[in-house]
C-alpha positions in Angstrom: 21.4 66.7 29.3 20.4 63.1 29.7 16.9 62.6 31.0 16.1 60.2 33.8 12.8 58.5 33.4 12.3 58.2 37.2 9.0 59.3 38.5 9.3 60.7 42.0 6.5 61.4 44.6 6.1 65.1 45.4 4.4 67.2 48.1 3.9 70.9 48.2 5.6 72.2 51.3 6.3 76.0 51.3 8.6 77.0 54.1 7.1 79.2 56.8 9.8 81.8 56.1 8.3 82.2 52.6 4.9 82.9 54.1 6.3 85.5 56.5 8.2 87.2 53.7 4.9 87.4 51.7 3.1 89.0 54.6 5.9 91.5 55.1 6.0 92.4 51.4 2.3 92.9 51.3 2.4 95.1 54.4 5.1 97.2 52.9 3.5 97.7 49.4 3.8 101.2 48.0 0.5 101.6 46.3 0.1 103.7 43.1 -2.2 106.7 42.7 -5.2 106.5 40.4 -7.5 108.8 38.5 -11.0 109.3 40.0 -14.0 107.7 38.3 -12.2 105.5 35.8 -13.1 102.1 37.3 -11.3 99.2 35.6 -10.7 101.0 32.3 -7.1 101.9 33.2 -6.4 98.6 34.9 -7.0 97.2 38.4 -8.3 99.9 40.7 -5.9 100.6 43.6 -8.7 100.5 46.2 -9.8 97.1 45.0 -6.2 95.7 44.9 -5.7 97.0 48.5 -8.7 95.1 49.7 -7.7 91.9 47.9 -4.1 92.1 49.1 -5.4 92.7 52.7 -7.4 89.5 52.5 -4.5 87.6 51.0 -2.4 88.7 54.0 -4.9 88.4 56.8 -7.8 86.1 55.7 -6.5 83.6 53.1 -5.0 80.4 54.4 -2.3 78.9 52.2 -1.7 76.0 54.5 -5.4 74.9 54.0 -5.0 75.2 50.2 -1.7 73.3 50.3 -3.3 70.5 52.3 -6.2 70.2 49.9 -3.9 70.0 46.9 -1.6 67.5 48.7 -4.6 65.2 49.0 -4.1 64.5 45.2 -1.1 62.2 44.4 1.6 64.3 42.9 4.9 63.5 41.2 7.8 65.0 39.3 9.9 63.6 36.4 12.5 65.0 34.0 11.5 65.3 30.3 13.7 66.9 27.7 16.0 68.4 30.4 13.1 70.0 32.3 11.5 69.1 35.6 7.8 68.4 35.1 5.4 68.3 38.1 2.0 66.7 37.7 -1.0 65.4 39.5 -1.9 61.7 38.8 -5.3 60.7 40.1 -6.5 57.3 39.1 -10.2 56.4 39.0 -11.6 53.6 41.1 -13.3 52.4 37.8 -11.0 49.8 36.1 -12.2 50.8 32.6 -11.6 54.6 33.0 -10.1 56.5 30.1 -6.8 58.4 30.8 -7.2 62.1 30.4 -4.5 64.7 30.4 -5.6 68.2 31.5 -3.5 71.3 30.5 -3.9 74.8 32.1 -2.7 78.0 30.5 -1.7 81.5 31.7 -2.5 82.8 34.3 -3.6 79.3 35.4 -2.2 76.4 37.3 -3.1 72.9 38.4 -5.1 74.6 41.2 -7.9 75.3 38.7 -8.6 71.6 38.4 -9.1 71.0 42.1 -13.0 70.9 41.9 -13.3 68.8 38.8 -10.9 66.0 39.6 -13.5 64.2 41.7 -16.3 64.3 39.1 -13.9 63.2 36.4 -12.3 60.3 38.3 -15.3 59.1 40.3 -18.5 60.2 38.5 -20.6 57.7 40.4 -19.9 59.5 43.6 -21.1 62.8 42.0 -24.3 61.5 40.5 -22.8 60.4 37.2 -22.3 57.2 35.2 -19.3 55.1 36.3 -18.7 54.3 32.6 -17.7 58.0 32.2 -14.7 57.9 34.5 -11.3 59.2 33.7 -7.8 58.6 35.1 -6.6 62.2 35.4 -3.1 63.5 34.7 -2.7 67.2 35.3 0.8 68.5 34.6 2.2 72.0 35.4 3.5 73.4 32.1 7.3 73.8 32.2 8.0 77.2 33.5 4.8 77.2 35.6 4.2 76.4 39.2 6.0 73.4 40.7 7.6 72.4 37.4 9.8 75.4 38.2 11.4 77.9 35.8 12.6 76.7 32.4 16.4 76.9 32.0 16.8 77.2 28.2 15.1 78.8 25.2 12.8 76.8 23.0 10.0 75.8 25.4 7.1 76.7 23.0 3.7 75.0 22.9 4.8 72.3 20.4 7.6 71.3 22.8 5.2 71.1 25.7 2.9 68.8 23.6 5.9 66.5 22.9 6.7 66.4 26.6 3.1 65.5 27.3 3.3 62.6 24.8 6.4 61.3 26.6 4.7 61.8 30.0 1.7 59.7 29.1 4.1 57.0 27.6 6.0 56.9 30.9 2.8 56.4 32.8 1.9 53.5 30.6 -1.1 55.1 28.9 -1.5 54.0 25.2 -5.0 55.5 24.6 -6.1 58.8 26.2 -8.0 62.0 25.8 -6.6 65.6 26.0 -8.3 68.7 27.4 -7.0 72.2 27.7 -7.8 75.8 28.2 -6.0 79.0 27.1 -2.5 77.8 26.2 -3.8 74.3 26.8 -6.3 74.8 24.0 -3.4 74.8 21.6 -1.2 72.2 23.4 -4.0 69.6 23.5 -4.9 69.6 19.8 -1.1 69.7 19.0 -0.8 66.6 21.2 -3.5 65.0 19.0 -1.5 65.8 15.9 1.8 64.5 17.3 0.3 61.3 18.7 -2.9 60.5 16.6 -2.5 56.8 17.3 -2.8 57.5 21.1 -5.2 60.5 21.4 -8.9 59.4 21.1 -10.4 62.9 21.5 -9.7 66.5 22.4 -11.8 69.1 24.3 -10.8 72.7 24.5 -12.0 75.9 26.1 -10.7 79.4 25.4 -10.0 79.1 21.7 -9.5 77.0 18.7 -6.3 78.6 17.5 -5.2 81.9 16.1 -6.7 83.1 12.8 -4.4 83.1 9.8 -6.2 85.6 7.7 -7.5 83.0 5.2 -10.9 84.3 4.0 -12.2 80.7 4.3 -12.0 81.1 8.0 -14.6 83.8 8.0 -17.2 82.1 5.9 -20.5 81.2 7.5 -19.5 82.8 10.9 -22.4 84.4 12.8 -22.2 88.0 14.0 -21.4 86.8 17.5 -18.6 84.7 16.2 -17.2 87.6 14.2 -17.3 89.7 17.3 -15.3 87.1 19.3 -12.8 87.0 16.4 -12.3 90.7 16.7 -10.9 90.2 20.1 -7.7 89.0 18.5 -7.1 92.5 17.2 -8.3 94.3 20.4 -5.2 95.9 21.8 -7.0 96.9 24.9 -7.6 93.3 25.8 -4.4 91.8 24.4 -1.8 94.2 25.7 -0.7 91.7 28.3 0.1 89.2 25.5 2.1 91.8 23.6 4.2 92.6 26.7 4.8 88.9 27.6 5.6 88.0 24.0 8.2 90.7 23.6 9.7 91.7 26.9 8.9 89.1 29.5 12.2 89.6 31.4 11.5 93.3 31.9 8.0 92.7 33.2 9.4 90.0 35.6 11.3 92.5 37.7 8.1 94.0 39.0 6.2 90.7 39.3 9.0 88.8 41.1 9.6 91.5 43.6 6.1 92.7 44.5 3.3 90.2 45.4 0.9 93.1 45.0 2.1 93.5 41.4 1.8 89.7 40.8 -1.7 89.8 42.2 -2.9 92.7 40.1 -1.3 91.3 36.9 -3.3 88.0 37.3 -6.5 89.3 38.8 -7.1 91.7 35.9 -7.3 88.6 33.6 -9.8 87.0 36.0 -11.9 90.2 35.7 -11.8 90.2 31.9 -12.2 86.4 31.4 -14.8 85.6 33.9 -18.6 85.9 33.6 -19.3 89.4 32.1 -22.5 89.7 34.1 -20.4 89.7 37.3 -19.0 92.9 38.7 -15.9 91.5 40.3 -13.7 88.4 39.8 -14.7 86.9 43.1 -18.3 87.1 42.1 -17.6 84.5 39.4 -14.6 82.6 40.9 -14.0 81.5 44.5 -11.7 84.1 46.0 -9.6 81.5 47.8 -9.1 79.5 44.7 -8.0 82.6 42.8 -5.5 83.4 45.6 -4.3 79.8 45.6 -3.5 80.3 41.9 -1.7 83.6 42.5 0.2 82.1 45.5 1.5 79.3 43.4 3.1 81.8 40.9 4.5 83.7 43.8 6.0 80.9 45.9 7.4 79.1 42.9 9.0 82.3 41.4 7.7 81.5 38.0 6.4 85.0 36.9 9.3 85.3 34.4 9.4 81.8 33.0 5.6 81.5 32.6 5.6 84.8 30.7 8.4 83.4 28.5 5.9 80.9 27.1 4.4 83.8 25.1 7.8 84.9 23.9 8.7 81.4 22.8 5.3 80.8 21.2 4.6 84.0 19.4 6.4 82.9 16.3 3.6 80.4 15.7 0.7 82.7 16.2 -1.4 82.5 13.0 0.8 79.9 11.4 -0.9 77.2 9.4 -1.0 73.7 10.8 -1.9 70.3 9.4 -5.5 69.2 9.6 -6.2 66.9 12.5 -8.9 64.2 12.2 -8.9 63.7 16.0 -12.5 64.6 17.2 -12.2 68.0 18.9 -15.0 69.5 21.0 -15.4 73.1 22.0 -18.1 74.8 24.0 -20.8 76.7 22.2 -21.2 79.5 24.7 -23.6 82.5 24.5 -21.1 84.6 26.4 -19.9 87.4 24.2 -16.4 87.4 25.5 -15.5 83.9 24.3 -12.4 83.8 22.1 -13.4 80.5 20.6 -13.0 80.8 16.8 -14.9 78.1 14.9 -13.8 79.3 11.5 -10.1 78.9 12.3 -10.7 75.7 14.1 -12.7 74.1 11.4 -9.9 74.5 8.9 -7.5 72.5 11.2 -9.5 69.8 13.0 -12.7 67.8 13.0 -15.1 69.7 15.3 -18.1 68.9 17.3 -19.8 71.8 19.3 -21.1 71.2 22.8 -23.8 73.5 23.9 -24.9 74.6 27.3 -27.8 76.6 28.6 -25.5 78.4 31.1 -22.9 81.0 30.4 -19.5 79.2 30.2 -17.1 82.0 30.6 -14.7 80.4 33.1 -14.9 76.8 32.1 -16.3 77.1 28.6 -15.9 80.2 26.5 -12.6 81.2 27.9 -9.7 80.3 30.0 -9.3 78.2 33.1 -11.6 75.2 32.9 -12.7 74.3 36.4 -12.9 77.5 38.3 -16.4 78.8 37.5 -18.8 76.0 36.9 -16.8 72.9 37.9 -19.7 70.5 37.0 -19.8 71.3 33.3 -16.3 70.4 32.1 -16.5 66.7 33.2 -19.8 66.4 31.3 -18.5 67.9 28.1 -15.2 65.9 28.2 -17.2 62.7 28.5 -19.3 63.6 25.5 -16.4 63.7 23.1 -13.8 61.3 24.6 -15.3 58.3 26.3 -15.0 55.4 23.9 -18.0 53.3 23.0 -17.6 49.9 24.6 -18.2 48.0 21.4 -16.9 50.2 18.6 -14.2 52.0 20.6 -15.1 55.1 18.6 -15.8 58.4 20.2 -19.5 58.3 21.1 -22.2 60.9 20.7 -24.1 62.3 23.7 -26.8 59.9 25.0 -30.2 61.4 25.6 -31.0 58.9 28.4 -28.8 60.8 30.8 -30.9 63.5 32.5 -27.7 65.3 33.6 -26.5 65.5 30.0 -29.9 66.4 28.6 -30.3 69.2 31.1 -26.9 70.8 30.5 -25.5 69.9 27.2 -26.4 69.5 23.6 -24.1 68.2 20.9 -24.2 70.2 17.7 -23.8 67.9 14.6 -23.0 69.6 11.4 -21.9 68.5 8.0 -18.2 68.0 7.3 -15.8 69.3 8.5 -17.7 69.8 11.8 -18.8 66.2 12.0 -16.6 63.8 13.9 -17.4 60.5 12.2 
């Protein structure tokens, strides 16, 4: 298939019949039984799923969410035979640095809604205009409004190549890359593929899969070893095993039942949000969570988004070339973070960014902007905004009270230093 390089404006516009169908399906849900007194240990409790589905049907307003997201300029283009949907929000600051944001599963571009403003217009949010970004936030092929993939081979490397082409089409020669979950692999890969263009990388949710090399375990703290053990925790990673082996079988339930799609996603929000919070909506805005679920439902991408795991599993634990692109990751105290410094240090130049607050949603794990939307823009600026004289990635500056209050940069000897 020959690609067209045309970039076309796009607006979300879900037909009312689709909304009515969702309501009818939720009302007709056949709910499973459950054992008494087991809580979340067997999965999402049925009584909790009922309450959440009832709010989705009677309290949540998709049209309001659709209107908010449509306030951001959106476009589609074709890359490598695949439709790619993306937000493109330019900063009012002429010297802003382009930044490409990449979500993961079960995320979407909706998770960036609350951070686009602080990133593109920091002055309007109490920040420094020199820290502004032009934001590009694509939907991974197979996710959301990019629509289902139509052929095999759409693994994380191919997504990174598509992002390099997207930034080229937009005319951006020098840019930063940020990503969480799958995006925390795609963004560093983009840096390896286009080192002459990527000035810095920021990730949340991981620094790669451990390969088993003993060097990766040297000098790790007990907390870091505990986080590393999550890769072998079948109770937490069962979803990934299913999606990486039988995504098509799983999709029959998720594509036909909105309650099934809701439960499959909300369980991850329970596991990957602040461990001090009892329920997902205690850590993440419930309407934002349901906007995310609704995007999966309305775009019918349960199957294709799960296929990303099937396509990518062959690369889990594979060795990659070392990247000299400065790469920042959050140093979170939250015990659930999957960030693995040992593996990351073998593959890229790292600088840790510390915070005094738990960073489960936008730091230690998974979607970047849902929990503490003010923190990601700060950390991204720390590693990626070029110095106006040297054009090198600059260190945090103590003169900013906002930075001093929330972040610290951890400078270590090679290979953790970025200079």
